[in-house]
VOBA-1610 file (N, C-alpha, C; in pm, whole numbers, padded with zeros to 5 digits, always signed):
BEGIN
Met-02792+07068-01867Met-02682+07021-01789Met-02726+07051-01649Pro-02733+06960-01545Pro-02781+06977-01415Pro-02706+07081-01309Ala-02765+07136-01233Ala-02671+07258-01180Ala-02554+07190-01070Thr-02469+07277-01057Thr-02345+07258-00970Thr-02383+07263-00823Leu-02379+07168-00733Leu-02414+07161-00589Leu-02321+07270-00534Leu-02376+07353-00443Leu-02302+07428-00370Leu-02293+07376-00233Asp-02190+07327-00216Asp-02143+07224-00095Asp-02117+07299+00022Gly-02220+07309+00105Gly-02192+07402+00234Gly-02111+07298+00337Lys-02131+07157+00336Lys-02037+07077+00413Lys-01870+07109+00376Gln-01844+07107+00246Gln-01719+07119+00234Gln-01670+07261+00264Val-01737+07373+00228Val-01694+07497+00247Val-01693+07528+00404Ala-01783+07478+00464Ala-01792+07479+00633Ala-01658+07406+00696Gln-01619+07288+00627Gln-01500+07232+00695Gln-01379+07326+00656Thr-01346+07379+00544Thr-01247+07469+00514Thr-01253+07572+00619Leu-01366+07649+00661Leu-01370+07757+00721Leu-01354+07714+00870Gln-01395+07615+00916Gln-01346+07573+01043Gln-01210+07544+01075Met-01160+07498+00986Met-01001+07471+00986Met-00936+07614+01012Glu-00985+07705+00935Glu-00918+07841+00945Glu-00961+07901+01065Ile-01068+07862+01132Ile-01126+07943+01252Ile-01033+07864+01388Ala-01028+07726+01377Ala-00933+07652+01459Ala-00802+07719+01471Ala-00736+07712+01357Ala-00587+07798+01356Ala-00604+07915+01416Glu-00702+08012+01399Glu-00705+08138+01470Glu-00742+08133+01626Cys-00827+08027+01668Cys-00860+07998+01818Cys-00700+07986+01877Ala-00636+07873+01809Ala-00505+07838+01854Ala-00414+07949+01875Thr-00420+08045+01779Thr-00341+08174+01784Thr-00382+08250+01902Leu-00491+08260+01913Leu-00544+08357+02022Leu-00502+08305+02155Phe-00525+08174+02175Phe-00490+08096+02308Phe-00331+08129+02333Arg-00262+08064+02223Arg-00103+08094+02255Arg-00079+08246+02273Glu-00133+08336+02209Glu-00068+08473+02221Glu-00127+08551+02338Arg-00259+08506+02361Arg-00329+08604+02462Arg-00366+08513+02599Gly-00371+08379+02570Gly-00416+08281+02680Gly-00581+08283+02684Val-00627+08332+02585Val-00777+08338+02573Val-00817+08220+02491Arg-00925+08139+02539Arg-00992+08039+02469Arg-01151+08091+02453Pro-01184+08112+02310Pro-01330+08143+02311Pro-01436+08062+02387Gly-01523+08126+02423Gly-01634+08032+02499Gly-01768+08096+02473Leu-01848+07980+02449Leu-01988+07993+02396Leu-02096+07954+02491Ala-02174+07990+02564Ala-02287+07956+02630Ala-02410+07941+02553Ala-02455+07838+02533Ala-02582+07814+02479Ala-02696+07786+02562Val-02807+07852+02538Val-02920+07859+02647Val-03038+07788+02573Leu-03108+07685+02636Leu-03201+07612+02564Leu-03305+07601+02674Val-03428+07626+02639Val-03558+07637+02719Val-03642+07544+02673Gly-03690+07430+02733Gly-03791+07327+02704Gly-03725+07223+02622Asp-03785+07143+02568Asp-03736+07019+02496Asp-03777+06995+02373Asn-03794+07109+02270Asn-03806+07099+02133Asn-03720+07022+02066Pro-03720+06901+01999Pro-03650+06827+01953Pro-03547+06869+01855Ala-03618+06969+01762Ala-03511+07029+01664Ala-03432+07113+01714Ser-03476+07195+01831Ser-03385+07285+01901Ser-03280+07215+01976Gln-03283+07102+02018Gln-03184+07024+02094Gln-03107+06970+01995Val-03134+06920+01865Val-03027+06894+01761Val-02937+06991+01733Tyr-02995+07106+01716Tyr-02924+07243+01659Tyr-02806+07264+01748Val-02873+07247+01901Val-02780+07302+01999Val-02665+07203+02024Arg-02683+07074+01983Arg-02574+06972+02031Arg-02489+06987+01891Asn-02540+07002+01774Asn-02455+07022+01649Asn-02341+07156+01681Lys-02401+07264+01758Lys-02327+07370+01769Lys-02230+07347+01877Arg-02254+07260+01976Arg-02171+07260+02073Arg-02036+07129+02020Lys-02073+07050+01955Lys-01978+06961+01896Lys-01894+07055+01780Ala-01934+07144+01706Ala-01859+07234+01637Ala-01729+07307+01723Cys-01804+07380+01839Cys-01714+07435+01910Cys-01597+07354+01962Glu-01639+07207+01997Glu-01527+07152+02064Glu-01399+07119+01944Lys-01478+07094+01822Lys-01400+07075+01696Lys-01276+07187+01681Val-01312+07299+01685Val-01233+07417+01670Val-01174+07453+01756Gly-01177+07384+01918Gly-01097+07436+02008Gly-01138+07529+02093Met-01285+07555+02097Met-01368+07642+02174Met-01415+07572+02319Thr-01452+07678+02391Thr-01505+07607+02524Thr-01668+07635+02510Ser-01751+07537+02532Ser-01890+07555+02528Ser-01954+07479+02664Trp-02079+07574+02691Trp-02165+07543+02801Trp-02293+07519+02741Leu-02385+07443+02802Leu-02530+07448+02781Leu-02584+07451+02920His-02702+07551+02905His-02782+07579+03015His-02932+07529+02982His-02968+07396+03002His-03072+07363+02959His-03195+07365+03083Leu-03283+07457+03037Leu-03390+07500+03144Leu-03513+07399+03131Pro-03581+07381+03192Pro-03728+07316+03168Pro-03806+07413+03105Ala-03913+07375+03039Ala-04009+07452+02963Ala-04104+07547+03049Asp-04135+07527+03179Asp-04193+07613+03247Asp-04101+07702+03343Thr-03977+07722+03280Thr-03909+07822+03344Thr-03961+07957+03327Thr-03947+08046+03422Thr-04019+08183+03406Thr-03914+08297+03337Gln-03977+08373+03285Gln-03904+08484+03226Gln-03816+08543+03309Glu-03846+08567+03440Glu-03769+08646+03523Glu-03621+08547+03543Ala-03648+08389+03549Ala-03556+08313+03630Ala-03435+08332+03467Leu-03488+08343+03330Leu-03408+08330+03222Leu-03338+08460+03216Leu-03403+08560+03259Leu-03324+08698+03255Leu-03190+08695+03357His-03225+08623+03479His-03136+08635+03562His-03025+08552+03533Leu-03037+08438+03465Leu-02921+08375+03397Leu-02853+08457+03284Leu-02926+08519+03208Leu-02866+08601+03118Leu-02788+08716+03183Lys-02843+08753+03268Lys-02746+08873+03351Lys-02595+08810+03403Gln-02611+08682+03449Gln-02506+08617+03514Gln-02379+08595+03369Leu-02450+08538+03277Leu-02350+08506+03164Leu-02311+08623+03111Asn-02382+08751+03119Asn-02318+08869+03068Asn-02198+08910+03156His-02194+08916+03280His-02092+08918+03364His-01975+08823+03396Asp-01978+08694+03309Asp-01878+08574+03320Asp-01789+08614+03211Pro-01643+08655+03276Pro-01560+08676+03159Pro-01499+08570+03086Ala-01550+08443+03120Ala-01510+08319+03040Ala-01602+08296+02918Val-01741+08348+02934Val-01828+08345+02834Val-01800+08480+02718His-01793+08449+02604His-01770+08552+02524His-01896+08573+02408Gly-01965+08466+02408Gly-02065+08450+02324Gly-02192+08389+02402Ile-02309+08442+02367Ile-02431+08389+02424Ile-02513+08344+02313Leu-02560+08228+02315Leu-02686+08197+02209Leu-02798+08153+02282Val-02908+08215+02263Val-03035+08172+02316Val-03109+08115+02218Gln-03136+07979+02192Gln-03197+07896+02084Gln-03337+07946+02083Leu-03366+07982+01973Leu-03518+07998+01963Leu-03577+07876+01856Pro-03732+07856+01884Pro-03820+07951+01969Pro-03798+07921+02097Leu-03851+08016+02164Leu-03893+08004+02338Leu-04040+07968+02341Pro-04062+07907+02480Pro-04169+07883+02507Pro-04275+08001+02496Lys-04402+07990+02477Lys-04495+08111+02436Lys-04498+08205+02573His-04477+08159+02684His-04525+08264+02787His-04373+08331+02818Ile-04285+08343+02736Ile-04180+08409+02744Ile-04161+08496+02626His-04121+08636+02642His-04151+08731+02537His-03988+08737+02472Glu-03981+08673+02355Glu-03861+08686+02290Glu-03773+08807+02265Ala-03862+08904+02243Ala-03778+09029+02211Ala-03725+09063+02349Thr-03784+09057+02457Thr-03727+09084+02608Thr-03604+09009+02622Ile-03627+08890+02582Ile-03483+08804+02608Ile-03373+08830+02514Ile-03394+08858+02401Ile-03301+08907+02306Ile-03230+09021+02332His-03297+09126+02371His-03248+09250+02421His-03190+09237+02567Ala-03185+09123+02628Ala-03121+09148+02750Ala-02971+09072+02716Val-02959+09040+02614Val-02818+08999+02577Val-02723+09109+02562His-02602+09103+02636His-02505+09216+02602His-02472+09223+02452Pro-02486+09337+02396Pro-02446+09347+02245Pro-02309+09283+02213Val-02210+09310+02320Val-02076+09232+02251Val-02085+09102+02259Lys-02173+09033+02349Lys-02180+08903+02356Lys-02292+08833+02260Asp-02362+08918+02192Asp-02466+08872+02095Asp-02427+08837+01982Ile-02361+08707+01963Ile-02288+08664+01848Ile-02420+08613+01729Asp-02554+08632+01761Asp-02650+08613+01663Asp-02646+08758+01604Gly-02623+08862+01660Gly-02648+08961+01599Gly-02772+09040+01611Phe-02869+08980+01688Phe-03023+09012+01701Phe-03040+09155+01780Thr-02972+09177+01886Thr-03000+09294+01984Thr-03010+09423+01884Pro-03103+09517+01914Pro-03116+09640+01868Pro-03004+09700+01796Glu-02898+09699+01899Glu-02758+09774+01865Glu-02674+09719+01749Asn-02675+09569+01764Asn-02621+09508+01645Asn-02694+09504+01523Ala-02828+09496+01512Ala-02900+09512+01417Ala-02902+09634+01321Gly-02868+09763+01423Gly-02878+09905+01384Gly-02728+09923+01304Leu-02631+09866+01362Leu-02493+09861+01317Leu-02490+09795+01170Leu-02540+09682+01143Leu-02587+09612+01032Leu-02640+09725+00927Ala-02741+09779+00971Ala-02817+09862+00896Ala-02726+09980+00816Val-02638+10036+00922Val-02575+10125+00867Val-02453+10106+00812Gly-02437+09982+00800Gly-02333+09918+00709Gly-02178+09914+00779Glu-02189+09912+00927Glu-02073+09887+01006Glu-02113+09785+01105Pro-02119+09661+01064Pro-02168+09538+01138Pro-02050+09517+01252Arg-02113+09489+01373Arg-02012+09414+01479Arg-01995+09274+01456Tyr-02134+09207+01446Tyr-02131+09069+01407Tyr-02247+09063+01308Ile-02217+08988+01190Ile-02317+08963+01095Ile-02404+08822+01146Pro-02533+08860+01137Pro-02629+08717+01159Pro-02579+08591+01111Cys-02569+08491+01153Cys-02500+08366+01096Cys-02556+08309+00980Thr-02683+08291+00976Thr-02726+08258+00825Thr-02702+08329+00716Pro-02726+08460+00710Pro-02706+08556+00601Pro-02551+08563+00584His-02470+08574+00673His-02327+08553+00647His-02301+08430+00598Gly-02367+08294+00641Gly-02323+08182+00569Gly-02349+08171+00421Val-02467+08247+00411Val-02514+08240+00256Val-02402+08324+00180Gln-02361+08440+00234Gln-02266+08500+00149Gln-02139+08442+00144Gln-02096+08363+00235Gln-01973+08294+00225Gln-01977+08176+00142Leu-02090+08100+00159Leu-02099+07978+00056Leu-02093+08029-00095Leu-02159+08152-00122Leu-02152+08193-00252Leu-02003+08240-00300Leu-01958+08310-00214Leu-01806+08394-00245Leu-01699+08259-00261Arg-01717+08170-00167Arg-01628+08062-00143Arg-01655+07959-00260Ser-01757+07944-00346Ser-01782+07854-00433Ser-01762+07923-00563Gly-01683+08050-00558Gly-01663+08128-00697Gly-01750+08194-00763Ile-01858+08237-00641Ile-01990+08327-00727Ile-01973+08468-00672Ala-01936+08544-00776Ala-01931+08696-00729Ala-02077+08747-00712Leu-02073+08853-00590Leu-02183+08904-00566Leu-02193+09061-00629Glu-02091+09132-00630Glu-02078+09281-00671Glu-02177+09286-00831Gly-02234+09369-00827Gly-02319+09421-00926Gly-02427+09319-00974Lys-02443+09209-00901Lys-02553+09103-00947Lys-02671+09153-00892His-02779+09104-00941His-02912+09129-00899His-02964+09009-00813Val-02958+09030-00683Val-03014+08917-00587Val-03159+08965-00531Val-03254+08835-00561Val-03367+08848-00507Val-03400+08756-00404Ile-03423+08821-00282Ile-03437+08730-00153Ile-03582+08721-00133Val-03651+08581-00122Val-03774+08567-00107Val-03786+08537+00029Gly-03842+08623+00126Gly-03852+08631+00257Gly-03808+08723+00331Arg-03872+08783+00421Arg-03848+08897+00489Arg-03821+08909+00674Ser-03781+08772+00690Ser-03768+08763+00857Ser-03623+08831+00891Thr-03641+08872+01004Thr-03518+08948+01063Thr-03406+08859+01064Ile-03436+08734+01093Ile-03304+08648+01119Ile-03245+08617+00977Val-03312+08616+00855Val-03260+08572+00725Val-03291+08680+00637Gly-03397+08722+00578Gly-03435+08808+00454Gly-03388+08940+00499Lys-03438+09018+00581Lys-03384+09160+00606Lys-03244+09157+00635Ser-03179+09086+00708Ser-03039+09090+00733Ser-02957+09074+00611Leu-02994+08968+00550Leu-02916+08938+00421Leu-02915+09074+00310Ala-03039+09103+00301Ala-03042+09239+00218Ala-02958+09365+00281Leu-02955+09363+00415Leu-02872+09491+00449Leu-02730+09445+00410Leu-02696+09308+00445Leu-02555+09264+00437Leu-02504+09288+00285Leu-02588+09254+00201Leu-02550+09234+00033Leu-02547+09401-00014Leu-02630+09470+00037Leu-02614+09611-00010Leu-02500+09701+00031Arg-02434+09646+00133Arg-02312+09703+00176Arg-02215+09750+00076Lys-02152+09882+00071Lys-02057+09901-00041Lys-01896+09837+00016Ala-01911+09716+00000Ala-01791+09645+00047Ala-01756+09534-00027Lys-01619+09503-00021Lys-01600+09372-00092Lys-01662+09254-00055Gly-01733+09189-00146Gly-01783+09055-00138Gly-01954+09079-00124Cys-01984+09218-00128Cys-02122+09260-00121Cys-02153+09327-00230Asn-02205+09474-00212Asn-02231+09570-00342Asn-02321+09514-00454Ala-02436+09431-00392Ala-02533+09382-00482Ala-02649+09471-00507Thr-02719+09439-00619Thr-02850+09508-00619Thr-02950+09433-00562Val-03029+09462-00451Val-03123+09363-00382Val-03275+09384-00407Thr-03362+09286-00417Thr-03496+09284-00424Thr-03524+09195-00334Val-03624+09233-00227Val-03674+09141-00130Val-03838+09110-00155Cys-03865+08990-00159Cys-04005+08963-00194Cys-04067+08892-00064His-04181+08894-00053His-04255+08839+00084His-04405+08764+00056Ser-04476+08758+00169Ser-04582+08676+00132Ser-04709+08766+00071Ala-04683+08903+00068Ala-04772+09008+00020Ala-04751+09031-00120Thr-04606+09009-00162Thr-04572+09031-00303Thr-04659+08989-00413Lys-04704+09058-00495Lys-04786+09015-00620Lys-04698+08954-00727Asp-04725+08825-00766Asp-04651+08769-00878Asp-04489+08765-00815Ile-04473+08675-00733Ile-04320+08654-00702Ile-04229+08632-00810Ala-04304+08526-00880Ala-04216+08481-01013Ala-04163+08588-01116Ser-04242+08687-01122Ser-04184+08807-01217Ser-04063+08875-01171Phe-04046+08863-01029Phe-03915+08918-00977Phe-03801+08807-00977Thr-03844+08688-00919Thr-03714+08589-00930Thr-03658+08559-01067Arg-03756+08562-01183Arg-03699+08542-01319Arg-03633+08667-01364Gln-03598+08740-01295Gln-03508+08854-01319Gln-03384+08848-01264Ala-03368+08756-01169Ala-03245+08748-01069Ala-03129+08651-01122Asp-03016+08742-01090Asp-02880+08662-01108Asp-02880+08534-01013Ile-02910+08581-00888Ile-02917+08498-00781Ile-03057+08492-00702Val-03086+08387-00683Val-03239+08385-00586Val-03208+08326-00464Val-03224+08361-00332Val-03215+08324-00217Val-03362+08293-00157Val-03397+08181-00128Val-03514+08159-00069Val-03558+08112+00068Ala-03605+08206+00161Ala-03609+08181+00305Ala-03761+08198+00342Met-03871+08126+00275Met-04023+08161+00315Met-04053+08039+00408Gly-03987+07940+00432Gly-04059+07835+00512Gly-04167+07778+00449Val-04168+07761+00333Val-04264+07675+00250Val-04201+07557+00158Ala-04223+07440+00179Ala-04157+07337+00121Ala-04178+07345-00035His-04078+07341-00113His-04102+07336-00260His-04152+07469-00317Phe-04136+07576-00245Phe-04219+07688-00293Phe-04145+07739-00428Leu-04030+07743-00430Leu-03962+07779-00573Leu-03975+07669-00661Lys-04059+07715-00771Lys-04044+07603-00898Lys-03953+07661-00996Ala-03943+07535-01099Ala-03819+07558-01221Ala-03883+07702-01300Glu-04024+07730-01299Glu-04060+07817-01395Glu-04031+07954-01325Met-04004+07958-01218Met-03986+08083-01141Met-03817+08131-01145Val-03742+08058-01207Val-03617+08081-01199Val-03559+08101-01347Arg-03471+08207-01363Arg-03414+08235-01514Arg-03299+08124-01540Pro-03317+08064-01651Pro-03201+07962-01702Pro-03049+08015-01655Gly-02982+07939-01583Gly-02847+07998-01547Gly-02823+08066-01427Ala-02939+08087-01375Ala-02936+08159-01238Ala-02867+08059-01123Val-02817+08150-01032Val-02792+08065-00890Val-02893+08060-00785Val-02914+07967-00739Val-03033+07951-00627Val-02977+07910-00470Val-03032+07967-00393Val-02976+07911-00271Val-03079+07889-00174Asp-03093+07780-00119Asp-03204+07746-00049Asp-03194+07754+00109Val-03267+07831+00179Val-03239+07848+00332Val-03347+07771+00402Gly-03451+07715+00319Gly-03563+07647+00403Gly-03526+07513+00450Thr-03571+07478+00568Thr-03571+07378+00613Thr-03716+07315+00679Asn-03783+07205+00598Asn-03915+07179+00628Asn-03918+07048+00645Arg-04015+06977+00742Arg-04035+06844+00756Arg-04170+06796+00689Leu-04128+06689+00598Leu-04249+06647+00508Leu-04319+06558+00596Pro-04445+06530+00561Pro-04538+06431+00642Pro-04454+06288+00666Asp-04372+06256+00558Asp-04298+06120+00589Asp-04196+06127+00664Gly-04155+06256+00715Gly-04043+06270+00804Gly-03922+06324+00723Arg-03924+06322+00593Arg-03802+06367+00526Arg-03805+06526+00512Leu-03657+06564+00528Leu-03641+06707+00529Leu-03638+06751+00365Ala-03709+06890+00373Ala-03735+06964+00232Ala-03685+07098+00243Gly-03630+07145+00152Gly-03605+07281+00134Gly-03706+07361+00075Asp-03704+07493+00068Asp-03805+07582-00008Asp-03787+07592-00149Val-03700+07504-00209Val-03702+07490-00350Val-03729+07360-00393Asp-03807+07368-00522Asp-03828+07224-00577Asp-03714+07165-00625Phe-03604+07096-00560Phe-03502+07072-00597Phe-03463+06991-00733Asp-03563+06886-00743Asp-03543+06808-00872Asp-03564+06894-00993Ala-03663+06965-00990Ala-03679+07052-01122Ala-03602+07180-01128Val-03573+07241-01009Val-03486+07361-01046Val-03346+07311-01066Lys-03290+07207-01044Lys-03150+07171-01075Lys-03123+07156-01238Glu-03250+07145-01291Glu-03216+07135-01450Glu-03230+07278-01506Val-03235+07382-01433Val-03247+07505-01486Val-03139+07599-01427Ala-03124+07586-01287Ala-03025+07679-01230Ala-02877+07620-01263Ser-02799+07722-01289Ser-02649+07680-01290Ser-02572+07654-01167Ser-02612+07683-01041Ser-02579+07637-00905Ser-02707+07636-00813Leu-02676+07537-00720Leu-02813+07515-00630Leu-02753+07467-00505Ser-02794+07498-00400Ser-02761+07451-00272Ser-02874+07350-00225Pro-02835+07214-00182Pro-02898+07124-00126Pro-02965+07136+00019Val-03065+07068+00052Val-03088+07048+00175Val-03133+06929+00216Pro-03055+06866+00305Pro-02970+06926+00398Pro-02835+06933+00333Gly-02728+06998+00403Gly-02614+07016+00313Gly-02546+07142+00271Gly-02644+07223+00263Gly-02613+07370+00202Gly-02584+07477+00297Val-02682+07538+00329Val-02696+07667+00407Val-02649+07613+00566Gly-02741+07506+00605Gly-02712+07478+00747Gly-02576+07459+00818Pro-02482+07402+00758Pro-02350+07361+00798Pro-02265+07521+00817Met-02304+07589+00719Met-02283+07734+00701Met-02304+07825+00810Thr-02439+07809+00871Thr-02489+07895+00979Thr-02408+07850+01116Ile-02406+07710+01150Ile-02310+07683+01255Ile-02168+07745+01227Thr-02113+07731+01126Thr-01971+07787+01108Thr-01971+07931+01136Met-02071+08010+01095Met-02052+08147+01098Met-02087+08195+01274Leu-02139+08107+01331Leu-02158+08113+01478Leu-02010+08094+01537Leu-01949+07998+01493Leu-01813+07982+01544Leu-01734+08125+01489Phe-01747+08171+01371Phe-01671+08294+01337Phe-01699+08406+01442Asn-01834+08428+01480Asn-01861+08551+01556Asn-01818+08513+01688Thr-01798+08400+01747Thr-01778+08359+01880Thr-01623+08381+01887Leu-01571+08354+01786Leu-01399+08414+01779Leu-01387+08559+01780Glu-01459+08639+01683Glu-01486+08770+01700Glu-01485+08824+01813Ala-01567+08760+01903Ala-01634+08820+02036Ala-01549+08815+02127Ala-01439+08711+02132Ala-01334+08677+02233Ala-01226+08778+02194Arg-01205+08783+02064Arg-01099+08879+02031Arg-01127+09024+02075Arg-01240+09060+02060Arg-01292+09213+02110Arg-01291+09230+02269Gln-01335+09117+02330Gln-01304+09115+02481Gln-01185+09086+02534Ala-01081+09044+02459Ala-00941+09039+02490Ala-00883+09158+02479Arg-00923+09250+02415Arg-00858+09393+02397Arg-00804+09467+02522
//
């Protein structure tokens, strides 16, 4: 029997309705409308699409959004100056710097320049450290989206063996820290595999839940999945013919897994939704 699809679009719509209601309550009770400032440097087509979708989502839930679109030759100093202004702007509750940045700009320097209370990506050292000790201020959006997609699809995480394939700070490491928390909706046993792991299949075949974030199209094959396991595909890869593909060999794995997230329509909509969730939380914190 083919796997049940983990419908990120549907779950995201439900969550966005909840966020919209909370935004309306915050404005009614405190006169505060959550505000997100997006910073885009250069003309990367994929980044432009991502930022446009995020701004549309903000409008949908009743948030204010601004786009600061800077030319590709913008200096690091000019970008730091803009971030300083946004850090001090009381109408801006969350700051999103779209990655990747042009090569002449040091990404870590820019990430560290965002005020931790406005760092809705959760990338600054302070916020990453809070997640590491189990007391997150903001949970990074894609890991949080993966967790919520599973929980709201009726898939429990507590006590389950989750194997994460990929160790990036944005996804793999942060997701591992999130699911290891001794808290409701977490409390899993987590294994992290990466490019230097020998025989990755020997680990993924042990998993109750496999999350793949390698950035390699069709990396996870059917023989790497235990029958009945849940598979979450975080990858987004552009094939030579222009089609999007995930890190999972979808057509083969769907015949083995019990549940499987598609690409597109799985984790992507959840990532954007959790950005809205964090922006709302940032507005609440700054309104206290």
